[in-house]
C-alpha positions in Angstrom: 72.0 107.9 63.5 68.4 107.4 62.4 65.7 109.1 64.3 62.3 107.4 63.9 59.3 109.5 64.6 56.1 107.4 65.1 53.7 110.3 65.0 53.3 113.6 63.2 52.7 115.6 66.4 54.7 116.1 69.5 57.0 113.1 68.8 58.0 114.6 65.5 58.8 117.8 67.3 60.8 115.8 69.8 62.6 114.1 67.0 63.5 117.5 65.6 64.9 118.7 68.9 67.0 115.5 69.2 68.2 116.1 65.6 69.2 119.7 66.6 71.3 118.5 69.6 72.8 115.7 67.5 73.9 118.3 65.0 75.4 120.4 67.9 77.4 117.3 68.9 78.6 116.8 65.2 76.7 113.6 64.9 75.3 112.7 61.5 71.6 112.0 61.7 68.4 111.8 59.8 64.7 111.9 60.8 62.3 109.5 59.2 58.6 110.1 59.8 57.0 106.7 59.8 53.5 108.3 59.3 54.7 110.1 56.2 55.7 106.8 54.7 52.0 105.8 54.7 52.9 102.0 54.7 49.8 99.8 54.2 48.8 97.8 57.2 50.7 94.5 57.2 48.6 91.5 56.6 50.0 88.1 55.5 47.8 88.1 52.4 49.5 91.4 51.3 53.1 90.0 51.7 53.4 89.1 48.1 52.0 92.5 47.0 54.5 94.2 49.3 54.5 97.5 51.2 55.0 99.8 48.3 57.7 102.2 47.1 57.9 104.2 50.3 59.1 101.1 52.2 62.4 101.3 50.3 63.2 104.6 52.1 62.8 102.9 55.5 64.8 99.9 54.5 67.6 102.0 53.0 67.7 104.3 56.1 67.9 101.3 58.4 70.8 100.0 56.3 72.7 103.4 56.2 72.4 104.3 59.9 73.6 102.1 62.8 72.3 104.0 65.8 68.5 104.4 66.3 66.6 106.9 68.3 62.9 106.1 68.5 60.3 108.8 69.4 56.8 107.3 69.8 53.7 108.3 71.7 51.8 106.0 74.0 48.7 104.5 72.3 46.4 102.8 74.7 49.3 101.8 77.0 51.5 100.5 74.2 53.4 101.1 70.9 51.7 103.2 68.2 50.5 101.4 65.0 53.0 103.2 62.7 56.0 101.7 64.6 54.5 98.2 65.0 53.5 98.2 61.3 57.0 99.3 60.1 58.7 96.6 62.2 56.2 94.0 60.8 57.0 94.9 57.2 60.8 94.9 57.9 60.5 91.5 59.5 58.9 89.9 56.4 60.4 91.8 53.5 64.0 92.4 54.5 66.4 89.6 53.4 68.2 89.5 56.8 65.8 90.9 59.3 67.8 89.7 62.4 71.0 91.2 61.1 69.2 94.5 60.7 68.5 94.6 64.5 71.2 92.5 66.2 73.4 94.7 68.4 71.9 97.9 67.0 72.2 100.7 69.6 68.7 102.1 70.4 67.6 105.1 72.5 63.9 105.5 73.4 61.9 108.6 73.8 58.2 109.5 74.1 56.1 112.6 74.3 52.7 111.4 75.5 49.5 113.0 76.6 49.2 110.2 79.1 51.9 108.7 81.3 54.2 107.5 78.5 56.0 105.0 80.7 54.1 102.1 79.3 55.2 102.8 75.7 58.8 103.1 76.8 58.5 99.7 78.5 56.8 98.1 75.5 59.4 99.5 73.1 62.3 98.4 75.4 60.8 94.8 75.3 60.2 94.9 71.6 63.7 96.2 70.6 65.4 93.9 73.1 63.6 90.9 71.7 64.8 92.0 68.2 68.4 91.8 69.5 69.0 95.5 69.9 71.1 97.1 72.6 68.7 99.4 74.3 70.1 102.2 76.4 69.1 102.0 80.1 68.2 105.7 80.2 65.2 107.0 78.3 63.5 110.3 77.6 59.9 111.0 78.7 58.2 114.3 78.0 54.5 115.3 78.5 52.5 118.5 78.0 53.4 119.5 81.6 57.0 118.3 81.5 59.2 119.2 78.5 62.1 117.1 77.3 65.1 117.5 79.6 68.0 118.7 77.4 70.5 117.0 79.6 68.8 113.7 79.0 68.9 114.2 75.3 72.6 114.9 75.5 73.2 111.9 77.6 71.3 109.6 75.3 73.1 110.9 72.2 76.4 110.3 74.0 75.3 106.8 75.0 74.5 106.0 71.3 77.8 107.5 70.2 79.7 105.3 72.7 77.8 102.1 71.7 78.3 102.8 68.0 82.0 103.3 68.6 82.2 100.0 70.5 80.4 98.2 67.7 82.8 99.6 65.1 85.8 98.5 67.2 84.5 95.0 67.7 
């Protein structure tokens, strides 16, 4: 499972707590900090120039891991730029973009200073549009409400079950 962290703050901490529980459940996982990749802002004029060497890490991680757990803060009621930018680069650089996302199991999580529900809805819409199988349950944490460990366990179990079904079919 690949855990994408779309910020270096609380969502990276959330990703680390998810990783810890995944390890407890004997699930192989890796965290990828999208901010640390420092991808250039996608613009059509830069397509030929490409996203740089760090993009290969994202592309390889996406190819090596089937399940995806995305941790992203709410930015102005929507998806943070780091996640949108990574998806944009994947869509124009990868040889088979649709295959990269079709039927990929995805769990969504957010630690947000605001409500956080809008980013979860926006990510659900985006990943569903890309062809992913997004789990119905999601994880929402705030400064006043820490991540529920039982929700983390349930989401990991859901990803595990979807990955198993994908491998069987």
